[in-house]
ZAGU-615825 format. One record per residue (C-alpha): residue in three letters; x negated, y negated, z negated. Coordinates in steps of 0.5 Angstrom, whole numbers, padded with zeros to 4 digits, always signed. Layout:
ALAXYZ
...
// end
This chain:
MET+0000+0000+0000
VAL-0006-0005-0002
SER-0009-0004+0005
LYS-0003-0005+0009
THR-0002-0011+0005
ILE-0009-0014+0007
ARG-0008-0012+0014
ILE-0001-0016+0014
LYS-0004-0022+0011
ARG-0010-0022+0016
GLN-0005-0021+0022
VAL-0001-0027+0019
GLY-0007-0031+0019
LEU-0009-0029+0026
MET-0002-0031+0028
THR-0002-0038+0025
VAL-0009-0040+0027
LEU-0007-0038+0034
LEU-0001-0042+0034
LEU-0005-0048+0031
ALA-0010-0048+0036
ALA-0006-0047+0042
PHE+0000-0052+0041
LEU-0003-0057+0036
GLY-0010-0058+0039
ARG-0013-0058+0032
PRO-0019-0053+0032
ALA-0019-0048+0026
ASN-0025-0051+0022
GLY-0024-0047+0015
THR-0019-0053+0012
ALA-0013-0051+0009
SER-0007-0049+0014
SER+0000-0049+0013
GLY+0006-0044+0014
ALA+0011-0044+0019
GLU+0007-0047+0025
PHE+0013-0047+0030
LEU+0016-0052+0026
ARG+0011-0057+0030
LEU+0013-0054+0037
ASP+0017-0058+0042
ILE+0020-0053+0045
PRO+0025-0056+0051
ALA+0021-0057+0057
ARG+0022-0065+0057
ALA+0019-0065+0050
GLY+0013-0061+0052
ALA+0012-0065+0058
LEU+0012-0072+0055
SER+0008-0070+0048
ALA+0011-0076+0045
GLY+0018-0079+0043
CYS+0019-0081+0036
ALA+0022-0088+0039
ASP+0026-0085+0045
PHE+0034-0084+0045
VAL+0040-0080+0047
GLU+0036-0075+0050
LEU+0038-0068+0047
ASP+0031-0065+0046
ILE+0028-0071+0041
TYR+0032-0070+0035
ASN+0026-0065+0033
ARG+0022-0071+0033
ASN+0026-0076+0030
PRO+0034-0074+0028
SER+0036-0081+0029
GLY+0035-0081+0036
LEU+0042-0078+0038
ALA+0046-0084+0035
GLY+0048-0087+0041
LYS+0049-0081+0045
LEU+0056-0081+0049
HIS+0057-0074+0052
PRO+0057-0067+0049
GLU+0051-0063+0052
ILE+0048-0056+0051
ALA+0042-0053+0053
PHE+0038-0047+0054
THR+0030-0046+0054
HIS+0026-0041+0056
PHE+0018-0041+0054
ILE+0013-0037+0056
ALA+0006-0037+0053
PHE-0001-0033+0055
ASP+0003-0027+0057
GLU+0004-0025+0049
PHE+0009-0030+0046
VAL+0016-0032+0048
TYR+0020-0037+0045
GLU+0028-0038+0046
GLN+0032-0044+0044
LEU+0039-0046+0044
ASP+0041-0054+0043
ALA+0047-0057+0043
ALA+0050-0064+0041
TYR+0057-0067+0040
PRO+0058-0074+0039
ASN+0063-0079+0036
TRP+0065-0074+0030
LEU+0066-0076+0023
GLY+0062-0083+0025
GLY+0056-0080+0028
THR+0053-0075+0033
TRP+0052-0068+0030
SER+0046-0063+0034
GLY+0043-0057+0032
ARG+0039-0051+0035
LEU+0037-0044+0034
PHE+0030-0042+0036
TYR+0027-0035+0036
ALA+0020-0033+0037
SER+0017-0026+0038
GLY+0010-0024+0039
ALA+0006-0018+0042
ASP+0007-0013+0037
PHE+0000-0012+0033
THR-0003-0005+0032
GLU-0004-0002+0025
TYR-0010+0002+0023
ASP-0011+0006+0017
ASP-0017+0005+0012
GLN-0021+0010+0017
GLY-0020+0005+0023
MET-0015+0010+0026
ARG-0009+0007+0030
VAL-0003+0009+0026
GLY+0003+0005+0029
THR+0005-0002+0031
ILE+0007-0008+0027
ASP+0013-0013+0030
TYR+0013-0021+0029
HIS+0018-0026+0030
ASP+0021-0033+0027
PHE+0028-0035+0027
LEU+0030-0043+0026
LEU+0037-0046+0025
HIS+0036-0053+0025
LEU+0042-0058+0024
THR+0042-0066+0024
TYR+0047-0072+0024
SER+0045-0079+0026
HIS+0049-0085+0026
VAL+0048-0093+0027
VAL+0047-0096+0021
GLY+0046-0103+0023
LYS+0046-0108+0029
ASP+0040-0105+0032
VAL+0038-0099+0027
GLU+0040-0092+0027
ALA+0038-0087+0022
GLY+0039-0079+0022
VAL+0038-0073+0017
GLY+0036-0066+0019
LEU+0036-0059+0015
LYS+0032-0053+0017
VAL+0033-0046+0015
LEU+0028-0041+0017
GLU+0025-0034+0017
SER+0019-0031+0019
ARG+0018-0023+0019
LEU+0012-0019+0020
ASP+0014-0011+0020
GLU+0019-0010+0013
TYR+0016-0017+0010
SER+0019-0023+0011
SER+0019-0031+0009
ILE+0025-0035+0008
GLY+0025-0043+0007
ALA+0028-0049+0008
ALA+0026-0056+0010
LEU+0029-0063+0011
ASP+0028-0069+0016
MET+0029-0076+0016
GLY+0028-0081+0021
VAL+0030-0088+0023
ARG+0030-0092+0030
TYR+0030-0099+0031
ARG+0031-0103+0037
THR+0028-0109+0037
PRO+0030-0116+0040
LEU+0026-0114+0046
ARG+0031-0109+0048
TRP+0026-0106+0052
LEU+0022-0104+0046
ALA+0024-0099+0040
LEU+0020-0097+0034
GLY+0021-0090+0031
LEU+0019-0087+0024
ALA+0020-0080+0022
MET+0019-0075+0016
GLN+0019-0068+0018
ASN+0019-0061+0014
VAL+0020-0063+0007
GLY+0021-0057+0003
ALA+0018-0050+0002
ARG+0018-0043+0003
THR+0018-0036+0000
ALA+0011-0032+0000
PHE+0011-0026+0005
ILE+0008-0022-0001
SER+0005-0026-0006
GLU+0003-0033-0004
ALA+0007-0038+0000
ASP+0003-0043+0005
PRO+0006-0050+0005
LEU+0011-0052+0010
PRO+0007-0057+0015
MET+0010-0063+0012
GLN+0008-0070+0017
LEU+0010-0077+0018
VAL+0011-0079+0025
ALA+0011-0086+0028
GLY+0013-0088+0035
VAL+0014-0093+0040
GLY+0018-0093+0046
LEU+0018-0098+0052
PHE+0024-0098+0057
PHE+0024-0101+0064
SER+0028-0102+0070
LEU+0024-0106+0075
TYR+0029-0104+0081
GLU+0036-0101+0081
GLY+0035-0094+0080
HIS+0028-0094+0078
ARG+0027-0093+0071
VAL+0021-0092+0067
LYS+0019-0090+0060
ILE+0013-0090+0056
LEU+0012-0087+0049
ALA+0007-0086+0044
ASP+0007-0083+0037
TYR+0002-0082+0032
THR+0003-0076+0027
GLN-0001-0076+0020
PRO+0000-0069+0017
LEU+0001-0069+0009
GLY-0001-0065+0004
LEU-0007-0062+0008
GLU-0014-0063+0010
GLU-0012-0065+0017
ASP-0014-0071+0021
GLY-0008-0075+0024
TYR-0007-0075+0032
ALA-0004-0079+0037
THR+0000-0077+0043
ALA+0003-0081+0049
GLY+0008-0079+0055
LEU+0010-0083+0061
GLU+0017-0081+0065
TYR+0019-0084+0071
GLY+0027-0083+0073
PHE+0030-0084+0080
LEU+0037-0085+0081
LYS+0038-0081+0075
MET+0037-0075+0079
LEU+0030-0074+0079
PHE+0025-0075+0074
LEU+0017-0074+0074
ARG+0013-0073+0067
GLY+0007-0073+0064
GLY+0004-0073+0057
TYR-0003-0073+0054
ARG-0006-0070+0047
PHE-0012-0074+0044
LYS-0017-0070+0041
ASN-0015-0063+0043
GLU-0020-0059+0045
LEU-0016-0053+0048
GLY-0011-0057+0053
GLU-0010-0065+0053
LEU-0006-0066+0059
SER+0002-0064+0060
LEU+0006-0065+0067
GLY+0013-0064+0068
ALA+0019-0065+0072
GLY+0027-0065+0072
PHE+0033-0065+0076
ARG+0040-0067+0075
LEU+0046-0066+0079
ALA+0053-0069+0076
ASN+0053-0066+0069
ILE+0048-0060+0071
GLY+0040-0061+0069
LEU+0034-0057+0070
ASP+0027-0059+0067
TYR+0020-0055+0068
ALA+0014-0057+0064
TYR+0007-0054+0065
GLN+0001-0054+0060
PRO-0006-0051+0061
PHE-0009-0049+0055
SER-0017-0048+0058
ASN-0019-0041+0057
LEU-0013-0039+0054
GLY-0008-0039+0060
ILE-0002-0043+0062
ALA+0005-0044+0058
HIS+0011-0045+0062
ARG+0018-0048+0060
PHE+0024-0048+0063
THR+0030-0052+0060
LEU+0037-0051+0063
SER+0042-0056+0061
TYR+0050-0058+0062
VAL+0053-0065+0060
PHE+0061-0064+0058
LEU+0063-0071+0062
GLN+0069-0074+0058
GLN+0075-0075+0062
GLU+0081-0078+0061
LYS+0086-0073+0058
LYS+0092-0071+0062
ALA+0098-0070+0058
VAL+0103-0065+0060
PRO+0108-0064+0055
PRO+0113-0059+0055
SER+0120-0061+0057
GLY+0125-0063+0052
GLU+0129-0069+0049
LYS+0123-0072+0047
ALA+0116-0072+0049
PRO+0111-0071+0044
GLY+0106-0076+0043
ARG+0104-0083+0041
HIS+0111-0086+0041
ALA+0109-0093+0038
LYS+0104-0094+0043
VAL+0109-0096+0048
ARG+0112-0102+0043
GLU+0106-0107+0045
LEU+0103-0109+0051
ARG+0095-0108+0051
GLU+0090-0111+0056
LEU+0084-0107+0057
PRO+0077-0112+0058
ARG+0074-0113+0064
HIS+0067-0112+0066
PHE+0062-0117+0069
GLU+0064-0116+0076
SER+0059-0121+0080
ALA+0052-0119+0082
VAL+0047-0124+0081
THR+0041-0126+0085
PHE+0036-0131+0082
LYS+0031-0134+0087
THR+0024-0135+0083
PRO+0021-0142+0083
LYS+0014-0142+0086
VAL+0008-0140+0081
ASP+0001-0139+0082
PRO+0000-0132+0085
ARG-0006-0131+0080
ILE-0002-0132+0074
LYS-0003-0126+0069
ASP+0005-0125+0067
TRP+0012-0127+0068
ARG+0019-0125+0065
PHE+0026-0125+0067
GLU+0031-0125+0062
ILE+0039-0125+0061
ARG+0042-0127+0055
ASP+0049-0128+0052
GLN+0052-0134+0049
LYS+0049-0132+0042
GLY+0042-0132+0045
ASN+0042-0124+0044
MET+0038-0121+0050
VAL+0042-0117+0055
LYS+0036-0115+0059
SER+0029-0117+0061
ILE+0025-0115+0067
THR+0017-0117+0066
GLY+0011-0116+0071
MET+0004-0119+0073
GLY+0002-0123+0078
LYS+0006-0126+0083
PRO+0013-0125+0082
PRO+0018-0123+0087
ASP+0022-0128+0091
TYR+0028-0125+0089
LEU+0030-0122+0082
LYS+0037-0119+0081
TRP+0042-0117+0076
ASP+0048-0112+0077
GLY+0051-0114+0070
LYS+0049-0108+0066
ASN+0045-0108+0060
GLN+0038-0105+0059
GLN+0041-0098+0057
GLY+0045-0099+0064
ARG+0052-0100+0061
LEU+0056-0106+0064
MET+0057-0112+0060
PRO+0064-0115+0058
LYS+0066-0121+0063
LYS+0069-0125+0057
ASN+0062-0127+0055
GLN+0058-0132+0058
TYR+0051-0131+0061
GLN+0044-0134+0062
LEU+0038-0133+0066
ILE+0031-0135+0064
PHE+0025-0135+0068
LYS+0018-0135+0064
ALA+0011-0135+0068
GLU+0005-0137+0065
GLY+0003-0144+0066
LYS+0010-0146+0068
PRO+0016-0149+0064
ALA+0022-0144+0063
ALA+0027-0144+0068
SER+0034-0143+0065
ARG+0041-0142+0069
GLU+0048-0141+0066
ILE+0052-0137+0070
PRO+0059-0139+0072
ALA+0064-0135+0069
PHE+0070-0133+0075
GLN+0077-0131+0074
THR+0078-0126+0078
PRO+0080-0128+0085
ARG+0086-0125+0088
ARG+0089-0125+0095
LEU+0096-0121+0097
TYR+0096-0117+0103
PHE+0101-0114+0107
LYS+0099-0108+0111
ASP+0103-0110+0117
GLY+0099-0117+0117
SER+0105-0121+0115
ILE+0103-0128+0111
LEU+0106-0130+0105
GLU+0100-0133+0100
PRO+0094-0133+0104
GLU+0090-0138+0099
VAL+0085-0136+0094
LEU+0083-0140+0088
PHE+0076-0139+0085
GLN+0077-0142+0078
LEU+0071-0143+0073
ASP+0071-0144+0066
LYS+0068-0151+0067
ASP+0064-0156+0072
TYR+0057-0154+0073
PRO+0052-0160+0074
ILE+0048-0158+0080
ALA+0045-0160+0087
GLN+0049-0157+0092
TRP+0053-0151+0092
THR+0056-0146+0098
LEU+0062-0141+0098
GLN+0062-0136+0103
MET+0068-0132+0105
VAL+0066-0125+0108
GLU+0070-0120+0111
LYS+0067-0113+0108
LYS+0068-0109+0114
THR+0064-0113+0119
GLN+0060-0117+0114
LYS+0062-0123+0118
THR+0063-0130+0115
VAL+0070-0132+0116
ARG+0069-0139+0112
THR+0064-0143+0108
LEU+0066-0149+0103
THR+0060-0153+0101
GLY+0059-0159+0096
LYS+0054-0163+0092
ASP+0052-0166+0085
ARG+0057-0161+0081
LEU+0061-0154+0082
PRO+0068-0156+0080
GLY+0072-0152+0076
LYS+0077-0150+0081
ILE+0075-0148+0089
LEU+0081-0147+0093
TRP+0080-0143+0100
ASP+0086-0144+0104
GLY+0086-0137+0107
LYS+0084-0140+0114
ASP+0078-0138+0118
SER+0073-0143+0121
GLN+0077-0144+0127
GLY+0083-0146+0123
GLN+0087-0140+0124
VAL+0090-0136+0118
ALA+0085-0130+0116
ALA+0088-0123+0117
THR+0091-0121+0110
ASN+0091-0114+0111
ARG+0083-0114+0111
ARG+0079-0114+0105
TYR+0074-0120+0103
SER+0068-0121+0099
TYR+0065-0128+0097
VAL+0058-0131+0096
LEU+0057-0137+0092
GLN+0050-0140+0092
LEU+0048-0145+0087
VAL+0042-0150+0089
TYR+0038-0154+0083
ALA+0034-0160+0083
ASP+0028-0156+0082
ARG+0030-0152+0089
THR+0031-0145+0085
SER+0038-0142+0087
VAL+0042-0137+0084
LEU+0047-0133+0088
LEU+0053-0130+0085
SER+0057-0124+0090
GLY+0063-0120+0088
LYS+0070-0118+0092
ILE+0076-0122+0092
ARG+0082-0117+0089
SER+0086-0115+0095
ILE+0093-0114+0092
PRO+0098-0109+0096
VAL+0105-0112+0097
ARG+0110-0111+0102
LEU+0117-0114+0104
PHE+0124-0111+0103
ALA+0131-0113+0105
THR+0136-0115+0100
GLN+0143-0113+0100
THR+0145-0120+0102
GLY+0141-0120+0108
GLY+0135-0124+0105
LYS+0128-0122+0104
GLY+0124-0120+0098
ILE+0117-0118+0096
LEU+0115-0111+0092
ILE+0109-0111+0088
PRO+0108-0103+0087
GLY+0104-0098+0083
ILE+0103-0102+0076
LEU+0102-0095+0073
PHE+0102-0092+0066
ASP+0098-0087+0062
PHE+0103-0081+0059
ASP+0107-0085+0053
SER+0102-0091+0053
ALA+0103-0098+0055
ALA+0095-0100+0056
PHE+0094-0103+0062
LYS+0087-0102+0066
PRO+0084-0109+0069
ALA+0086-0107+0076
MET+0094-0106+0074
MET+0093-0113+0071
ASP+0091-0116+0078
LYS+0098-0114+0080
ILE+0102-0117+0074
LEU+0098-0124+0075
ALA+0099-0124+0083
ALA+0107-0124+0081
ASN+0105-0130+0076
THR+0102-0134+0082
ILE+0108-0133+0086
LEU+0112-0136+0081
GLU+0108-0141+0079
LYS+0108-0143+0087
TYR+0115-0143+0087
PRO+0118-0145+0081
GLU+0125-0147+0083
ARG+0126-0142+0088
SER+0124-0135+0086
LYS+0127-0130+0081
LEU+0123-0123+0079
VAL+0126-0116+0077
CYS+0121-0111+0073
ALA+0124-0104+0075
GLY+0121-0099+0070
HIS+0120-0091+0072
SER+0118-0085+0068
ASP+0116-0078+0070
ASP+0120-0072+0069
VAL+0117-0070+0062
GLY+0123-0070+0057
GLY+0130-0071+0057
VAL+0134-0076+0061
ARG+0136-0081+0055
TYR+0129-0081+0052
ASN+0126-0083+0059
GLN+0131-0088+0060
GLN+0129-0092+0054
LEU+0122-0091+0055
SER+0122-0094+0062
ALA+0126-0100+0060
MET+0121-0101+0054
ARG+0116-0101+0059
ALA+0119-0106+0064
ALA+0121-0111+0059
MET+0114-0111+0056
VAL+0111-0113+0063
GLY+0117-0118+0064
ASP+0115-0121+0057
TYR+0108-0121+0059
ILE+0110-0125+0065
LEU+0114-0130+0062
LYS+0108-0131+0057
LYS+0103-0132+0062
THR+0107-0137+0067
GLY+0112-0141+0062
VAL+0118-0140+0067
ALA+0125-0140+0065
SER+0127-0134+0062
ASP+0133-0133+0066
ARG+0128-0132+0072
VAL+0125-0126+0070
ARG+0130-0119+0069
SER+0128-0112+0067
GLN+0131-0106+0068
GLY+0129-0098+0067
TYR+0131-0093+0071
GLY+0128-0087+0067
LYS+0126-0081+0072
SER+0132-0082+0077
ARG+0128-0085+0082
PRO+0121-0082+0083
VAL+0116-0083+0089
SER+0114-0076+0089
ARG+0118-0070+0087
ALA+0112-0065+0087
ASN+0111-0061+0080
THR+0103-0064+0079
GLU+0100-0068+0074
LYS+0098-0073+0080
ALA+0105-0074+0082
ARG+0107-0075+0075
ALA+0102-0080+0074
CYS+0105-0084+0080
ASN+0112-0084+0077
ARG+0110-0087+0071
ARG+0110-0094+0074
VAL+0113-0101+0074
GLU+0115-0104+0080
ILE+0116-0112+0081
ARG+0121-0114+0086
ILE+0121-0122+0087
PHE+0127-0125+0091
PHE+0125-0130+0095
PRO+0130-0133+0100
ASP+0124-0137+0104
VAL+0120-0131+0105
GLU+0123-0130+0112
GLU+0121-0137+0114
GLN+0114-0136+0111
SER+0112-0130+0114
LYS+0114-0132+0121
// end
């Protein structure tokens, strides 16, 4: 028994030294070593290729380095990793993350490692059998946003190592924070790992590899679709006579589809460089990492991941007198916020091409950094902003934004971006004309040297009309709907706009966007007159929340009422799908119609006798198909405007 115990201890020591040398890059120098060295390994392919990531975020593989990193994750994800090393060791790992539950993101992994069986010898040196070896780890973490720019997380690890009939069991805690600095492209991370203990295989337990990790992350998006991450970590083992070491990684992403990665481990005698690549197609990803370890051979890692993209839920309740769900939601009309809709192009001022660096910033009205672009040497002639922040999320339209350009040896140029109300134009598929005008309304006047507003036909990209002005940009600009020859531009075509603002120092800003086309059609009234139908203000099941595109149709009706306050009247006709009984759907459709009518009255201030609401329940469907798509089309409010002069106006 004693001799076998000695042999087992020697095998454990061999495994520990080999793992320590091969994967962590610190040679065995006779100093004290820890147990459960696999806790230091970054198993997924992306993590293995980068070698650093304490300040990274969102990616599923990072919570082993810093449990706070998944606090901002949007969608559930699952991944499986297969790791082959030196023809002897095989590692398998299953990772999963589930965001937005109990106030934060939950993640976990199952890790299993198996090595080649060791040969067992007796005291006389005769072979008597083999000894198998494996490691198992269950790791759970929780991450949460605790402040405006601070994320925190905690993790629990339960582990087991088994050698033949002997086993060692342990538990450990991880803690970490991540700070997004006011420079939105810069983040800092700090994590304490493997705080705990484990039982001995036989008589004496080795401590867990407790360590402190500090990291920095730089995140750039110099051009649309091109993103770069630069990561650097410094790891300091605690409680052992081990030196700290540094790691660095670089990732380049193209169109969120193709990723190239590289990492470097400093002071690593067995292997310093690691390489990798990743590919994303919709919600499926495949990553690979390549790690040469000098004379020991090459390690390969493969990770297959799947993201569960969350879509709008489609409720199809069973039939009955009352449809189940959230009935209270139909009692209040809610307008969902718009995102910033313009594309902004800034023409940079002339600077000395020998300058060392320059910086382009977008800030909101409170001075908070939204996005920044930096570079060295002569800046490009034009810098663009697509309305997204540094993390790629669209910014809300209600905010005011400012462009700031800074270059060495030149005063900063600051430009406030005008805030448009969404320009709209009614169109008829048959080309009839009723309201050709388009109003461009800003929040205020802007003092500038010169402005030019171009209306462009989207299909042909032909400029239809150009309006110009000097000294200031007025709060309202009206396009009468006519082209440069004085003819009314076709209403059944789509248009966009380009607004150029030129300042005294000859810098300029271009804002481009689309003119919302609101489909309407003429209808004949029972008395032989004409009316306008604005169709398709759609509702979700049992809900009264309007999407921005639906609000455009309501505001288009407001435009007509304001244009002809004495001659037009309006009827809001509500409809429902076929789910539920007749009485319930009648009440539901009438309630939706009344809310749209009340909203129009509130917006326009017209006399209440000019707006009427009527519910038709499920008696007038636009589609009778038994599908969710058909039901979605039937959950609607149609606006009918009775307009006696339409016939004359449309000739």
